[in-house]
PyMOL Python script that loads the backbone (N, CA, C, O; Angstrom):
from pymol import cmd

cmd.read_pdbstr("""\
ATOM      1  N   MET A   1      71.788  93.975 108.683  1.00  0.00           N
ATOM      2  CA  MET A   1      72.317  94.166 110.083  1.00  0.00           C
ATOM      3  C   MET A   1      73.579  94.763 109.629  1.00  0.00           C
ATOM      4  O   MET A   1      74.084  94.567 108.524  1.00  0.00           O
ATOM      5  N   THR A   2      74.148  95.658 110.755  1.00  0.00           N
ATOM      6  CA  THR A   2      75.601  96.342 110.622  1.00  0.00           C
ATOM      7  C   THR A   2      76.318  95.155 111.467  1.00  0.00           C
ATOM      8  O   THR A   2      75.831  94.561 112.428  1.00  0.00           O
ATOM      9  N   TYR A   3      77.661  94.944 110.846  1.00  0.00           N
ATOM     10  CA  TYR A   3      78.683  94.102 111.349  1.00  0.00           C
ATOM     11  C   TYR A   3      79.751  95.005 111.684  1.00  0.00           C
ATOM     12  O   TYR A   3      79.949  96.092 111.142  1.00  0.00           O
ATOM     13  N   ALA A   4      80.502  94.436 112.710  1.00  0.00           N
ATOM     14  CA  ALA A   4      81.718  95.228 113.419  1.00  0.00           C
ATOM     15  C   ALA A   4      82.411  94.392 114.019  1.00  0.00           C
ATOM     16  O   ALA A   4      82.040  93.274 114.378  1.00  0.00           O
ATOM     17  N   TYR A   5      83.803  95.035 114.216  1.00  0.00           N
ATOM     18  CA  TYR A   5      84.919  93.822 114.586  1.00  0.00           C
ATOM     19  C   TYR A   5      86.242  94.692 115.055  1.00  0.00           C
ATOM     20  O   TYR A   5      86.763  95.773 114.782  1.00  0.00           O
ATOM     21  N   VAL A   6      86.410  93.861 115.699  1.00  0.00           N
ATOM     22  CA  VAL A   6      88.042  94.461 116.386  1.00  0.00           C
ATOM     23  C   VAL A   6      88.903  93.274 116.280  1.00  0.00           C
ATOM     24  O   VAL A   6      88.599  92.201 116.801  1.00  0.00           O
ATOM     25  N   GLN A   7      89.960  93.466 115.617  1.00  0.00           N
ATOM     26  CA  GLN A   7      91.194  92.580 115.446  1.00  0.00           C
ATOM     27  C   GLN A   7      92.585  93.531 115.982  1.00  0.00           C
ATOM     28  O   GLN A   7      93.036  94.672 115.875  1.00  0.00           O
ATOM     29  N   ASP A   8      92.832  92.503 116.481  1.00  0.00           N
ATOM     30  CA  ASP A   8      94.820  92.868 116.812  1.00  0.00           C
ATOM     31  C   ASP A   8      95.517  91.959 116.070  1.00  0.00           C
ATOM     32  O   ASP A   8      95.153  90.807 115.835  1.00  0.00           O
ATOM     33  N   VAL A   9      96.561  92.505 115.688  1.00  0.00           N
ATOM     34  CA  VAL A   9      97.428  92.058 114.566  1.00  0.00           C
ATOM     35  C   VAL A   9      98.611  92.265 115.232  1.00  0.00           C
ATOM     36  O   VAL A   9      99.004  93.395 115.522  1.00  0.00           O
ATOM     37  N   ALA A  10      99.350  91.015 115.560  1.00  0.00           N
ATOM     38  CA  ALA A  10     100.681  90.791 116.137  1.00  0.00           C
ATOM     39  C   ALA A  10     101.689  91.089 114.924  1.00  0.00           C
ATOM     40  O   ALA A  10     102.304  90.087 114.561  1.00  0.00           O
ATOM     41  N   ALA A  11     101.998  92.357 114.178  1.00  0.00           N
ATOM     42  CA  ALA A  11     102.733  92.777 113.433  1.00  0.00           C
ATOM     43  C   ALA A  11     102.785  94.294 113.467  1.00  0.00           C
ATOM     44  O   ALA A  11     101.914  94.969 114.016  1.00  0.00           O
ATOM     45  N   GLY A  12     104.066  94.898 112.729  1.00  0.00           N
ATOM     46  CA  GLY A  12     104.635  96.313 113.062  1.00  0.00           C
ATOM     47  C   GLY A  12     103.927  97.159 112.269  1.00  0.00           C
ATOM     48  O   GLY A  12     103.430  96.785 111.207  1.00  0.00           O
ATOM     49  N   TRP A  13     103.838  98.230 112.677  1.00  0.00           N
ATOM     50  CA  TRP A  13     102.977  99.076 112.132  1.00  0.00           C
ATOM     51  C   TRP A  13     103.113  99.338 110.600  1.00  0.00           C
ATOM     52  O   TRP A  13     102.177  99.716 109.896  1.00  0.00           O
ATOM     53  N   GLU A  14     104.539  99.065 110.105  1.00  0.00           N
ATOM     54  CA  GLU A  14     104.558  98.893 108.848  1.00  0.00           C
ATOM     55  C   GLU A  14     104.449  98.146 108.176  1.00  0.00           C
ATOM     56  O   GLU A  14     104.622  98.368 106.978  1.00  0.00           O
ATOM     57  N   ALA A  15     104.090  96.846 108.672  1.00  0.00           N
ATOM     58  CA  ALA A  15     102.913  95.848 107.809  1.00  0.00           C
ATOM     59  C   ALA A  15     101.725  96.241 107.539  1.00  0.00           C
ATOM     60  O   ALA A  15     101.125  95.897 106.521  1.00  0.00           O
ATOM     61  N   TYR A  16     101.213  97.082 108.517  1.00  0.00           N
ATOM     62  CA  TYR A  16      99.747  97.650 107.848  1.00  0.00           C
ATOM     63  C   TYR A  16      99.718  98.642 107.194  1.00  0.00           C
ATOM     64  O   TYR A  16      98.655  98.818 106.598  1.00  0.00           O
ATOM     65  N   GLU A  17     100.758  99.657 107.010  1.00  0.00           N
ATOM     66  CA  GLU A  17     100.895 100.424 105.982  1.00  0.00           C
ATOM     67  C   GLU A  17     101.253 100.117 104.665  1.00  0.00           C
ATOM     68  O   GLU A  17     100.975 100.838 103.707  1.00  0.00           O
ATOM     69  N   ARG A  18     102.076  98.695 104.577  1.00  0.00           N
ATOM     70  CA  ARG A  18     102.296  98.346 103.182  1.00  0.00           C
ATOM     71  C   ARG A  18     101.064  97.775 102.556  1.00  0.00           C
ATOM     72  O   ARG A  18     100.868  97.859 101.343  1.00  0.00           O
ATOM     73  N   VAL A  19      99.965  97.006 103.649  1.00  0.00           N
ATOM     74  CA  VAL A  19      98.890  96.615 102.998  1.00  0.00           C
ATOM     75  C   VAL A  19      97.952  97.569 102.621  1.00  0.00           C
ATOM     76  O   VAL A  19      97.319  97.471 101.570  1.00  0.00           O
ATOM     77  N   ALA A  20      97.772  98.835 103.707  1.00  0.00           N
ATOM     78  CA  ALA A  20      96.986  99.828 103.208  1.00  0.00           C
ATOM     79  C   ALA A  20      97.526 100.707 101.799  1.00  0.00           C
ATOM     80  O   ALA A  20      96.925 101.548 101.131  1.00  0.00           O
ATOM     81  N   ALA A  21      98.566 100.282 101.687  1.00  0.00           N
ATOM     82  CA  ALA A  21      98.940 101.185 100.282  1.00  0.00           C
ATOM     83  C   ALA A  21      98.615 100.039  99.068  1.00  0.00           C
ATOM     84  O   ALA A  21      98.449 100.626  97.999  1.00  0.00           O
ATOM     85  N   ALA A  22      98.500  98.791  98.960  1.00  0.00           N
ATOM     86  CA  ALA A  22      98.275  98.000  98.438  1.00  0.00           C
ATOM     87  C   ALA A  22      97.023  98.146  97.980  1.00  0.00           C
ATOM     88  O   ALA A  22      96.668  98.074  96.804  1.00  0.00           O
ATOM     89  N   LEU A  23      96.224  98.394  99.110  1.00  0.00           N
ATOM     90  CA  LEU A  23      94.513  98.474  98.730  1.00  0.00           C
ATOM     91  C   LEU A  23      94.159  99.241  98.221  1.00  0.00           C
ATOM     92  O   LEU A  23      93.024  99.080  97.772  1.00  0.00           O
ATOM     93  N   GLY A  24      94.851 100.578  97.934  1.00  0.00           N
ATOM     94  CA  GLY A  24      94.775 101.925  97.249  1.00  0.00           C
ATOM     95  C   GLY A  24      93.246 102.454  97.948  1.00  0.00           C
ATOM     96  O   GLY A  24      92.431 101.824  98.622  1.00  0.00           O
ATOM     97  N   GLU A  25      93.249 103.939  97.457  1.00  0.00           N
ATOM     98  CA  GLU A  25      92.619 104.747  98.424  1.00  0.00           C
ATOM     99  C   GLU A  25      91.111 104.777  97.999  1.00  0.00           C
ATOM    100  O   GLU A  25      90.511 105.815  98.280  1.00  0.00           O
ATOM    101  N   GLU A  26      90.307 103.634  97.265  1.00  0.00           N
ATOM    102  CA  GLU A  26      89.075 103.607  97.291  1.00  0.00           C
ATOM    103  C   GLU A  26      88.398 103.149  98.236  1.00  0.00           C
ATOM    104  O   GLU A  26      88.925 102.148  98.720  1.00  0.00           O
ATOM    105  N   THR A  27      87.267 103.505  98.805  1.00  0.00           N
ATOM    106  CA  THR A  27      86.863 102.873  99.725  1.00  0.00           C
ATOM    107  C   THR A  27      85.784 102.116  99.571  1.00  0.00           C
ATOM    108  O   THR A  27      84.804 102.518  98.944  1.00  0.00           O
ATOM    109  N   PRO A  28      85.866 100.654 100.262  1.00  0.00           N
ATOM    110  CA  PRO A  28      85.004  99.884 100.181  1.00  0.00           C
ATOM    111  C   PRO A  28      83.593  99.896 100.174  1.00  0.00           C
ATOM    112  O   PRO A  28      82.963 100.274 101.161  1.00  0.00           O
ATOM    113  N   ASP A  29      82.990  99.470  99.027  1.00  0.00           N
ATOM    114  CA  ASP A  29      81.347  99.269  99.347  1.00  0.00           C
ATOM    115  C   ASP A  29      80.929  98.932 100.686  1.00  0.00           C
ATOM    116  O   ASP A  29      81.386  97.913 101.204  1.00  0.00           O
ATOM    117  N   GLY A  30      80.137  99.647 101.292  1.00  0.00           N
ATOM    118  CA  GLY A  30      79.818  98.820 102.558  1.00  0.00           C
ATOM    119  C   GLY A  30      80.435  99.496 103.879  1.00  0.00           C
ATOM    120  O   GLY A  30      79.816  99.700 104.923  1.00  0.00           O
ATOM    121  N   LEU A  31      81.813  99.808 103.616  1.00  0.00           N
ATOM    122  CA  LEU A  31      82.137 100.181 104.863  1.00  0.00           C
ATOM    123  C   LEU A  31      81.941 101.402 105.158  1.00  0.00           C
ATOM    124  O   LEU A  31      81.970 102.333 104.354  1.00  0.00           O
ATOM    125  N   ILE A  32      81.675 101.495 106.638  1.00  0.00           N
ATOM    126  CA  ILE A  32      81.072 102.923 107.151  1.00  0.00           C
ATOM    127  C   ILE A  32      81.975 103.502 108.152  1.00  0.00           C
ATOM    128  O   ILE A  32      81.696 104.655 108.480  1.00  0.00           O
ATOM    129  N   VAL A  33      83.234 102.834 108.842  1.00  0.00           N
ATOM    130  CA  VAL A  33      84.239 103.274 109.448  1.00  0.00           C
ATOM    131  C   VAL A  33      85.212 102.373 109.369  1.00  0.00           C
ATOM    132  O   VAL A  33      84.857 101.197 109.287  1.00  0.00           O
ATOM    133  N   HIS A  34      86.562 102.663 109.372  1.00  0.00           N
ATOM    134  CA  HIS A  34      87.624 101.880 109.814  1.00  0.00           C
ATOM    135  C   HIS A  34      88.432 102.854 110.642  1.00  0.00           C
ATOM    136  O   HIS A  34      88.636 104.046 110.411  1.00  0.00           O
ATOM    137  N   ALA A  35      88.851 102.113 111.653  1.00  0.00           N
ATOM    138  CA  ALA A  35      89.850 102.926 112.530  1.00  0.00           C
ATOM    139  C   ALA A  35      91.481 102.001 113.076  1.00  0.00           C
ATOM    140  O   ALA A  35      91.565 101.121 113.932  1.00  0.00           O
ATOM    141  N   ALA A  36      92.147 102.356 112.570  1.00  0.00           N
ATOM    142  CA  ALA A  36      93.904 101.603 113.062  1.00  0.00           C
ATOM    143  C   ALA A  36      94.274 102.585 113.735  1.00  0.00           C
ATOM    144  O   ALA A  36      94.008 103.785 113.803  1.00  0.00           O
ATOM    145  N   GLY A  37      95.113 101.671 114.353  1.00  0.00           N
ATOM    146  CA  GLY A  37      96.589 102.449 115.049  1.00  0.00           C
ATOM    147  C   GLY A  37      97.951 101.421 115.434  1.00  0.00           C
ATOM    148  O   GLY A  37      97.938 100.251 115.051  1.00  0.00           O
ATOM    149  N   PRO A  38      98.682 101.769 115.929  1.00  0.00           N
ATOM    150  CA  PRO A  38      99.748 100.825 116.637  1.00  0.00           C
ATOM    151  C   PRO A  38      99.268 100.739 117.952  1.00  0.00           C
ATOM    152  O   PRO A  38      98.668 101.633 118.547  1.00  0.00           O
ATOM    153  N   THR A  39      99.629  99.348 118.489  1.00  0.00           N
ATOM    154  CA  THR A  39      99.738  99.007 119.835  1.00  0.00           C
ATOM    155  C   THR A  39     100.941  98.480 120.285  1.00  0.00           C
ATOM    156  O   THR A  39     101.875  98.232 119.523  1.00  0.00           O
ATOM    157  N   GLY A  40     100.966  98.299 121.474  1.00  0.00           N
ATOM    158  CA  GLY A  40     102.497  97.696 122.400  1.00  0.00           C
ATOM    159  C   GLY A  40     102.569  96.534 121.560  1.00  0.00           C
ATOM    160  O   GLY A  40     103.742  96.242 121.323  1.00  0.00           O
ATOM    161  N   GLY A  41     101.575  95.627 120.926  1.00  0.00           N
ATOM    162  CA  GLY A  41     102.145  94.157 120.671  1.00  0.00           C
ATOM    163  C   GLY A  41     101.778  93.961 118.898  1.00  0.00           C
ATOM    164  O   GLY A  41     101.915  92.914 118.265  1.00  0.00           O
ATOM    165  N   GLY A  42     101.338  95.147 118.415  1.00  0.00           N
ATOM    166  CA  GLY A  42     101.142  95.078 116.782  1.00  0.00           C
ATOM    167  C   GLY A  42     100.386  96.286 116.515  1.00  0.00           C
ATOM    168  O   GLY A  42     100.824  97.338 116.980  1.00  0.00           O
ATOM    169  N   PHE A  43      99.378  96.294 115.874  1.00  0.00           N
ATOM    170  CA  PHE A  43      98.279  96.893 115.546  1.00  0.00           C
ATOM    171  C   PHE A  43      96.669  96.501 115.923  1.00  0.00           C
ATOM    172  O   PHE A  43      96.282  95.332 115.908  1.00  0.00           O
ATOM    173  N   ARG A  44      95.772  97.667 116.271  1.00  0.00           N
ATOM    174  CA  ARG A  44      94.399  97.119 116.161  1.00  0.00           C
ATOM    175  C   ARG A  44      93.662  97.654 115.022  1.00  0.00           C
ATOM    176  O   ARG A  44      94.194  98.518 114.326  1.00  0.00           O
ATOM    177  N   ILE A  45      92.391  97.191 114.742  1.00  0.00           N
ATOM    178  CA  ILE A  45      92.008  97.531 113.343  1.00  0.00           C
ATOM    179  C   ILE A  45      90.568  97.364 114.198  1.00  0.00           C
ATOM    180  O   ILE A  45      90.283  96.366 114.859  1.00  0.00           O
ATOM    181  N   VAL A  46      89.717  98.561 114.041  1.00  0.00           N
ATOM    182  CA  VAL A  46      88.174  98.150 114.437  1.00  0.00           C
ATOM    183  C   VAL A  46      87.450  98.867 113.380  1.00  0.00           C
ATOM    184  O   VAL A  46      87.462 100.088 113.221  1.00  0.00           O
ATOM    185  N   GLU A  47      86.691  97.826 112.523  1.00  0.00           N
ATOM    186  CA  GLU A  47      85.953  98.378 111.584  1.00  0.00           C
ATOM    187  C   GLU A  47      84.481  98.318 111.803  1.00  0.00           C
ATOM    188  O   GLU A  47      84.083  97.815 112.854  1.00  0.00           O
ATOM    189  N   VAL A  48      83.445  98.868 110.750  1.00  0.00           N
ATOM    190  CA  VAL A  48      82.132  99.195 110.960  1.00  0.00           C
ATOM    191  C   VAL A  48      81.685  98.865 109.668  1.00  0.00           C
ATOM    192  O   VAL A  48      82.154  99.540 108.751  1.00  0.00           O
ATOM    193  N   TRP A  49      80.774  97.856 109.354  1.00  0.00           N
ATOM    194  CA  TRP A  49      80.323  97.386 107.989  1.00  0.00           C
ATOM    195  C   TRP A  49      78.806  97.568 108.094  1.00  0.00           C
ATOM    196  O   TRP A  49      78.161  97.593 109.142  1.00  0.00           O
ATOM    197  N   GLU A  50      78.193  97.728 106.466  1.00  0.00           N
ATOM    198  CA  GLU A  50      76.516  97.783 106.813  1.00  0.00           C
ATOM    199  C   GLU A  50      76.195  96.683 106.789  1.00  0.00           C
ATOM    200  O   GLU A  50      74.991  96.569 107.016  1.00  0.00           O
ATOM    201  N   SER A  51      77.032  95.160 106.507  1.00  0.00           N
ATOM    202  CA  SER A  51      76.783  93.881 107.062  1.00  0.00           C
ATOM    203  C   SER A  51      77.889  93.365 106.680  1.00  0.00           C
ATOM    204  O   SER A  51      78.842  93.793 106.028  1.00  0.00           O
ATOM    205  N   GLU A  52      77.589  92.188 107.270  1.00  0.00           N
ATOM    206  CA  GLU A  52      78.762  91.189 107.557  1.00  0.00           C
ATOM    207  C   GLU A  52      78.953  90.463 106.103  1.00  0.00           C
ATOM    208  O   GLU A  52      80.011  89.840 106.022  1.00  0.00           O
ATOM    209  N   ALA A  53      78.085  90.430 104.889  1.00  0.00           N
ATOM    210  CA  ALA A  53      78.394  90.201 103.710  1.00  0.00           C
ATOM    211  C   ALA A  53      79.211  91.140 102.841  1.00  0.00           C
ATOM    212  O   ALA A  53      79.840  90.843 101.825  1.00  0.00           O
ATOM    213  N   SER A  54      79.071  92.483 103.499  1.00  0.00           N
ATOM    214  CA  SER A  54      80.253  93.531 102.690  1.00  0.00           C
ATOM    215  C   SER A  54      81.380  93.318 103.007  1.00  0.00           C
ATOM    216  O   SER A  54      82.264  93.317 102.149  1.00  0.00           O
ATOM    217  N   TRP A  55      81.652  93.079 104.341  1.00  0.00           N
ATOM    218  CA  TRP A  55      82.923  92.849 104.638  1.00  0.00           C
ATOM    219  C   TRP A  55      83.537  91.324 104.001  1.00  0.00           C
ATOM    220  O   TRP A  55      84.617  91.225 103.419  1.00  0.00           O
ATOM    221  N   GLU A  56      82.859  90.516 104.185  1.00  0.00           N
ATOM    222  CA  GLU A  56      83.290  89.365 103.502  1.00  0.00           C
ATOM    223  C   GLU A  56      83.806  89.510 101.864  1.00  0.00           C
ATOM    224  O   GLU A  56      84.892  89.257 101.342  1.00  0.00           O
ATOM    225  N   ARG A  57      82.124  90.197 101.132  1.00  0.00           N
ATOM    226  CA  ARG A  57      83.062  90.259  99.796  1.00  0.00           C
ATOM    227  C   ARG A  57      84.293  91.177  99.712  1.00  0.00           C
ATOM    228  O   ARG A  57      85.145  90.803  98.906  1.00  0.00           O
ATOM    229  N   PHE A  58      84.568  92.400 100.450  1.00  0.00           N
ATOM    230  CA  PHE A  58      85.247  92.972 100.724  1.00  0.00           C
ATOM    231  C   PHE A  58      87.132  92.337 100.950  1.00  0.00           C
ATOM    232  O   PHE A  58      88.160  92.574 100.316  1.00  0.00           O
ATOM    233  N   ARG A  59      86.863  91.572 102.028  1.00  0.00           N
ATOM    234  CA  ARG A  59      87.886  90.418 102.331  1.00  0.00           C
ATOM    235  C   ARG A  59      88.330  89.361 101.098  1.00  0.00           C
ATOM    236  O   ARG A  59      89.512  89.073 100.909  1.00  0.00           O
ATOM    237  N   GLU A  60      87.349  88.878 100.372  1.00  0.00           N
ATOM    238  CA  GLU A  60      88.022  88.022  99.506  1.00  0.00           C
ATOM    239  C   GLU A  60      88.178  88.648  98.186  1.00  0.00           C
ATOM    240  O   GLU A  60      88.790  87.866  97.459  1.00  0.00           O
ATOM    241  N   GLU A  61      87.859  89.800  97.543  1.00  0.00           N
ATOM    242  CA  GLU A  61      88.200  90.507  96.365  1.00  0.00           C
ATOM    243  C   GLU A  61      88.991  91.565  96.381  1.00  0.00           C
ATOM    244  O   GLU A  61      89.287  92.097  95.311  1.00  0.00           O
ATOM    245  N   ARG A  62      89.623  92.215  97.969  1.00  0.00           N
ATOM    246  CA  ARG A  62      90.629  93.190  97.823  1.00  0.00           C
ATOM    247  C   ARG A  62      91.327  92.864  98.900  1.00  0.00           C
ATOM    248  O   ARG A  62      92.528  92.938  98.642  1.00  0.00           O
ATOM    249  N   LEU A  63      91.091  92.494 100.134  1.00  0.00           N
ATOM    250  CA  LEU A  63      92.252  92.353 101.349  1.00  0.00           C
ATOM    251  C   LEU A  63      92.942  91.161 101.068  1.00  0.00           C
ATOM    252  O   LEU A  63      94.171  91.117 101.123  1.00  0.00           O
ATOM    253  N   ARG A  64      92.388  90.386 100.830  1.00  0.00           N
ATOM    254  CA  ARG A  64      93.365  88.664 100.878  1.00  0.00           C
ATOM    255  C   ARG A  64      94.402  89.156  99.533  1.00  0.00           C
ATOM    256  O   ARG A  64      95.594  89.385  99.741  1.00  0.00           O
ATOM    257  N   PRO A  65      93.816  89.276  98.205  1.00  0.00           N
ATOM    258  CA  PRO A  65      94.895  89.632  97.566  1.00  0.00           C
ATOM    259  C   PRO A  65      95.735  90.709  97.903  1.00  0.00           C
ATOM    260  O   PRO A  65      96.936  90.437  97.879  1.00  0.00           O
ATOM    261  N   ALA A  66      95.399  91.961  98.238  1.00  0.00           N
ATOM    262  CA  ALA A  66      96.256  92.867  98.951  1.00  0.00           C
ATOM    263  C   ALA A  66      97.198  92.220  99.616  1.00  0.00           C
ATOM    264  O   ALA A  66      98.295  92.196  99.058  1.00  0.00           O
ATOM    265  N   VAL A  67      97.073  91.498 101.005  1.00  0.00           N
ATOM    266  CA  VAL A  67      97.944  90.747 101.905  1.00  0.00           C
ATOM    267  C   VAL A  67      98.680  89.807 101.112  1.00  0.00           C
ATOM    268  O   VAL A  67      99.844  89.727 101.504  1.00  0.00           O
ATOM    269  N   ARG A  68      98.430  89.102 100.184  1.00  0.00           N
ATOM    270  CA  ARG A  68      99.256  88.232  99.328  1.00  0.00           C
ATOM    271  C   ARG A  68     100.320  88.859  98.447  1.00  0.00           C
ATOM    272  O   ARG A  68     101.404  88.385  98.106  1.00  0.00           O
ATOM    273  N   ALA A  69      99.741  90.098  98.139  1.00  0.00           N
ATOM    274  CA  ALA A  69     101.015  90.723  97.149  1.00  0.00           C
ATOM    275  C   ALA A  69     101.861  91.317  97.977  1.00  0.00           C
ATOM    276  O   ALA A  69     102.861  91.822  97.467  1.00  0.00           O
ATOM    277  N   VAL A  70     101.692  91.398  99.325  1.00  0.00           N
ATOM    278  CA  VAL A  70     102.675  92.252 100.317  1.00  0.00           C
ATOM    279  C   VAL A  70     103.779  91.335 100.658  1.00  0.00           C
ATOM    280  O   VAL A  70     104.987  91.267 100.436  1.00  0.00           O
ATOM    281  N   ALA A  71     102.500  90.368 101.556  1.00  0.00           N
ATOM    282  CA  ALA A  71     103.448  89.063 102.000  1.00  0.00           C
ATOM    283  C   ALA A  71     104.098  87.941 101.173  1.00  0.00           C
ATOM    284  O   ALA A  71     105.100  87.240 101.315  1.00  0.00           O
ATOM    285  N   GLY A  72     103.084  88.057 100.212  1.00  0.00           N
ATOM    286  CA  GLY A  72     103.693  86.400  99.296  1.00  0.00           C
ATOM    287  C   GLY A  72     103.082  85.425  99.574  1.00  0.00           C
ATOM    288  O   GLY A  72     102.018  85.563 100.177  1.00  0.00           O
ATOM    289  N   ASP A  73     103.581  84.056  99.208  1.00  0.00           N
ATOM    290  CA  ASP A  73     102.831  83.078  99.669  1.00  0.00           C
ATOM    291  C   ASP A  73     103.034  82.427 101.065  1.00  0.00           C
ATOM    292  O   ASP A  73     102.385  81.444 101.422  1.00  0.00           O
ATOM    293  N   ALA A  74     103.992  83.047 101.844  1.00  0.00           N
ATOM    294  CA  ALA A  74     104.922  82.659 102.871  1.00  0.00           C
ATOM    295  C   ALA A  74     103.272  82.257 104.353  1.00  0.00           C
ATOM    296  O   ALA A  74     102.199  82.814 104.585  1.00  0.00           O
ATOM    297  N   PRO A  75     103.833  81.324 104.806  1.00  0.00           N
ATOM    298  CA  PRO A  75     102.728  80.915 105.805  1.00  0.00           C
ATOM    299  C   PRO A  75     102.291  82.339 106.975  1.00  0.00           C
ATOM    300  O   PRO A  75     103.097  83.091 107.522  1.00  0.00           O
ATOM    301  N   ALA A  76     101.050  82.355 107.074  1.00  0.00           N
ATOM    302  CA  ALA A  76     100.954  83.394 108.001  1.00  0.00           C
ATOM    303  C   ALA A  76     100.240  82.962 109.064  1.00  0.00           C
ATOM    304  O   ALA A  76      99.898  81.784 108.956  1.00  0.00           O
ATOM    305  N   GLN A  77      99.882  83.532 110.095  1.00  0.00           N
ATOM    306  CA  GLN A  77      99.059  83.525 111.013  1.00  0.00           C
ATOM    307  C   GLN A  77      97.507  83.499 110.746  1.00  0.00           C
ATOM    308  O   GLN A  77      97.084  84.572 110.317  1.00  0.00           O
ATOM    309  N   GLU A  78      96.698  82.644 110.883  1.00  0.00           N
ATOM    310  CA  GLU A  78      95.229  83.199 110.661  1.00  0.00           C
ATOM    311  C   GLU A  78      94.607  84.380 111.250  1.00  0.00           C
ATOM    312  O   GLU A  78      94.071  84.151 112.334  1.00  0.00           O
ATOM    313  N   PRO A  79      94.552  85.296 110.930  1.00  0.00           N
ATOM    314  CA  PRO A  79      93.665  86.249 111.978  1.00  0.00           C
ATOM    315  C   PRO A  79      92.682  86.049 112.284  1.00  0.00           C
ATOM    316  O   PRO A  79      91.767  85.501 111.668  1.00  0.00           O
ATOM    317  N   VAL A  80      92.742  86.728 113.928  1.00  0.00           N
ATOM    318  CA  VAL A  80      91.263  86.360 114.867  1.00  0.00           C
ATOM    319  C   VAL A  80      90.723  87.975 114.767  1.00  0.00           C
ATOM    320  O   VAL A  80      91.245  89.088 114.822  1.00  0.00           O
ATOM    321  N   PHE A  81      89.308  87.396 114.580  1.00  0.00           N
ATOM    322  CA  PHE A  81      88.388  88.758 114.347  1.00  0.00           C
ATOM    323  C   PHE A  81      87.560  88.623 115.643  1.00  0.00           C
ATOM    324  O   PHE A  81      87.266  87.463 115.931  1.00  0.00           O
ATOM    325  N   GLU A  82      87.101  89.656 116.533  1.00  0.00           N
ATOM    326  CA  GLU A  82      86.477  89.454 117.527  1.00  0.00           C
ATOM    327  C   GLU A  82      84.616  90.279 117.005  1.00  0.00           C
ATOM    328  O   GLU A  82      84.358  91.475 116.868  1.00  0.00           O
ATOM    329  N   SER A  83      84.130  89.657 116.918  1.00  0.00           N
ATOM    330  CA  SER A  83      82.732  90.480 116.232  1.00  0.00           C
ATOM    331  C   SER A  83      82.389  91.069 117.651  1.00  0.00           C
ATOM    332  O   SER A  83      82.532  90.595 118.778  1.00  0.00           O
ATOM    333  N   LEU A  84      81.828  92.410 117.148  1.00  0.00           N
ATOM    334  CA  LEU A  84      80.986  93.179 118.143  1.00  0.00           C
ATOM    335  C   LEU A  84      79.534  93.235 117.794  1.00  0.00           C
ATOM    336  O   LEU A  84      79.253  93.296 116.597  1.00  0.00           O
ATOM    337  N   ALA A  85      78.541  93.222 118.711  1.00  0.00           N
ATOM    338  CA  ALA A  85      77.311  93.144 118.803  1.00  0.00           C
ATOM    339  C   ALA A  85      76.933  94.634 118.744  1.00  0.00           C
ATOM    340  O   ALA A  85      76.895  95.375 119.726  1.00  0.00           O
ATOM    341  N   VAL A  86      76.644  95.003 117.409  1.00  0.00           N
ATOM    342  CA  VAL A  86      76.498  96.671 117.373  1.00  0.00           C
ATOM    343  C   VAL A  86      75.190  97.440 117.861  1.00  0.00           C
ATOM    344  O   VAL A  86      74.253  97.478 117.063  1.00  0.00           O
ATOM    345  N   LYS A  87      75.099  97.823 118.633  1.00  0.00           N
ATOM    346  CA  LYS A  87      73.396  98.017 119.470  1.00  0.00           C
ATOM    347  C   LYS A  87      73.861  99.676 119.011  1.00  0.00           C
ATOM    348  O   LYS A  87      72.751 100.198 118.899  1.00  0.00           O
ATOM    349  N   HIS A  88      74.608 100.467 118.779  1.00  0.00           N
ATOM    350  CA  HIS A  88      74.493 101.776 118.320  1.00  0.00           C
ATOM    351  C   HIS A  88      75.623 102.464 117.546  1.00  0.00           C
ATOM    352  O   HIS A  88      76.819 102.398 117.830  1.00  0.00           O
ATOM    353  N   VAL A  89      74.991 103.232 116.380  1.00  0.00           N
ATOM    354  CA  VAL A  89      76.153 103.370 115.582  1.00  0.00           C
ATOM    355  C   VAL A  89      75.931 105.156 115.239  1.00  0.00           C
ATOM    356  O   VAL A  89      74.784 105.278 114.809  1.00  0.00           O
ATOM    357  N   ILE A  90      76.498 106.259 115.280  1.00  0.00           N
ATOM    358  CA  ILE A  90      76.428 107.405 114.980  1.00  0.00           C
ATOM    359  C   ILE A  90      77.084 107.365 113.709  1.00  0.00           C
ATOM    360  O   ILE A  90      78.198 106.859 113.578  1.00  0.00           O
ATOM    361  N   ARG A  91      76.247 108.032 112.483  1.00  0.00           N
ATOM    362  CA  ARG A  91      77.036 108.286 111.124  1.00  0.00           C
ATOM    363  C   ARG A  91      77.337 109.847 111.138  1.00  0.00           C
ATOM    364  O   ARG A  91      76.507 110.676 111.509  1.00  0.00           O
ATOM    365  N   ALA A  92      78.484 110.123 110.740  1.00  0.00           N
ATOM    366  CA  ALA A  92      78.565 111.846 110.530  1.00  0.00           C
ATOM    367  C   ALA A  92      77.724 112.250 109.266  1.00  0.00           C
ATOM    368  O   ALA A  92      77.644 113.432 108.930  1.00  0.00           O
TER     369      ALA A  92
END
""", "prot")
cmd.dss("prot")
cmd.show_as("cartoon", "prot")
cmd.util.cbc("prot")
cmd.orient("prot")
């Protein structure tokens, strides 16, 4: 089952760029599309994955370590994800 989410992050675009650089260029297994951009209150991420399990694996194995590498052990606000009930996906 396809899994998608929208996340609004209350941090500057520079924070996104640092985490993206720490992740590197390798496309995660199971990622269909990732879109991100600055907003008035920080930045927004929209992602579509082949499955929720693919997303969770990426989050645990790559994303969390990258965030820790950039932010250290400083306490951070737990991210809030809004799941999206995917009814239609067009792949290029």
